[in-house]
C-alpha positions in Angstrom: 61.2 176.3 -102.2 64.9 177.2 -102.0 67.4 174.6 -101.0 68.4 176.6 -97.9 64.7 176.8 -96.8 64.1 173.2 -97.5 67.2 172.2 -95.3 66.0 174.5 -92.5 62.6 172.8 -92.3 61.1 170.7 -95.0 57.6 172.2 -95.2 55.2 174.8 -94.0 54.3 174.6 -90.3 51.1 175.8 -88.6 51.9 177.5 -85.4 50.4 180.0 -82.9 52.3 183.1 -82.1 53.1 181.8 -78.6 54.5 178.6 -80.0 56.7 180.4 -82.5 57.8 183.0 -79.9 58.6 180.3 -77.3 60.7 178.3 -79.9 62.6 181.3 -81.3 63.0 183.6 -78.3 66.2 181.9 -77.0 67.9 182.7 -80.4 67.2 186.4 -80.1 69.6 186.8 -77.2 67.6 189.6 -75.6 67.7 191.9 -78.6 64.3 193.7 -78.6 64.3 194.2 -82.3 64.8 190.5 -82.8 62.0 189.6 -80.3 59.7 192.0 -82.2 60.6 190.5 -85.5 59.2 187.2 -84.4 55.7 188.7 -84.5 56.4 190.1 -88.0 57.5 186.7 -89.2 54.4 185.1 -87.8 52.1 187.7 -89.4 53.6 187.0 -92.8 52.0 183.6 -92.8 48.5 182.9 -93.9 45.9 182.3 -91.1 44.8 178.7 -90.7 41.2 178.8 -91.9 39.8 176.5 -89.2 41.1 178.7 -86.3 39.0 181.3 -84.6 38.6 182.8 -81.1 35.9 181.3 -78.9 32.4 182.3 -79.9 33.7 183.7 -83.2 34.5 187.0 -81.4 38.0 188.3 -81.4 39.6 187.9 -78.0 41.6 190.6 -76.2 45.0 189.5 -77.6 43.8 188.8 -81.2 45.5 188.3 -83.6 48.3 186.9 -81.5 46.2 184.8 -79.2 46.6 181.0 -78.8 43.4 180.5 -80.7 44.8 181.7 -84.0 47.5 179.8 -85.8 49.3 180.8 -89.0 51.2 179.0 -91.7 54.9 179.6 -91.3 56.4 179.5 -94.7 59.9 178.0 -95.0 61.3 180.7 -97.3 60.1 183.5 -94.9 61.7 181.7 -92.0 65.0 181.2 -93.8 65.0 184.9 -94.7 64.2 185.9 -91.1 66.9 183.6 -89.7 69.5 185.0 -92.0 68.5 188.6 -91.3 68.5 188.1 -87.5 71.9 186.4 -87.7 73.4 189.1 -89.8 72.1 191.9 -87.7 73.2 190.2 -84.4 76.7 189.8 -85.8 76.8 193.5 -86.8 75.7 194.7 -83.4 78.0 192.4 -81.5 80.9 193.6 -83.7 80.0 197.2 -83.1 79.8 196.6 -79.3 83.3 195.1 -79.4 84.7 198.1 -81.3 83.0 200.7 -79.1 83.8 198.8 -76.0 87.5 199.1 -76.6 87.4 202.9 -77.0 88.3 205.3 -74.2 87.6 204.8 -70.6 84.3 204.0 -68.8 83.3 206.8 -66.3 
């Protein structure tokens, strides 16, 4: 585990998609690409073997239902966090530059 990942959180976490989304959504600041990337981050983790949908049949929202949790790996989270931060900074910078050009009609 990298030092940065270890400082971010000290070990793997087992979370449902909804838990992860609820926790990270405020940090996406309404950017749809960032919101979508939460699902990608969650899917990178390994499924928790004891989890399954009721009756062993996949429910309507599988694999992102509350019945399925995945192992969130610190290195993957650290990479996601850095990428989202970098991309937000680039987009915010671009909006400031374009916002100062010309006149609004």
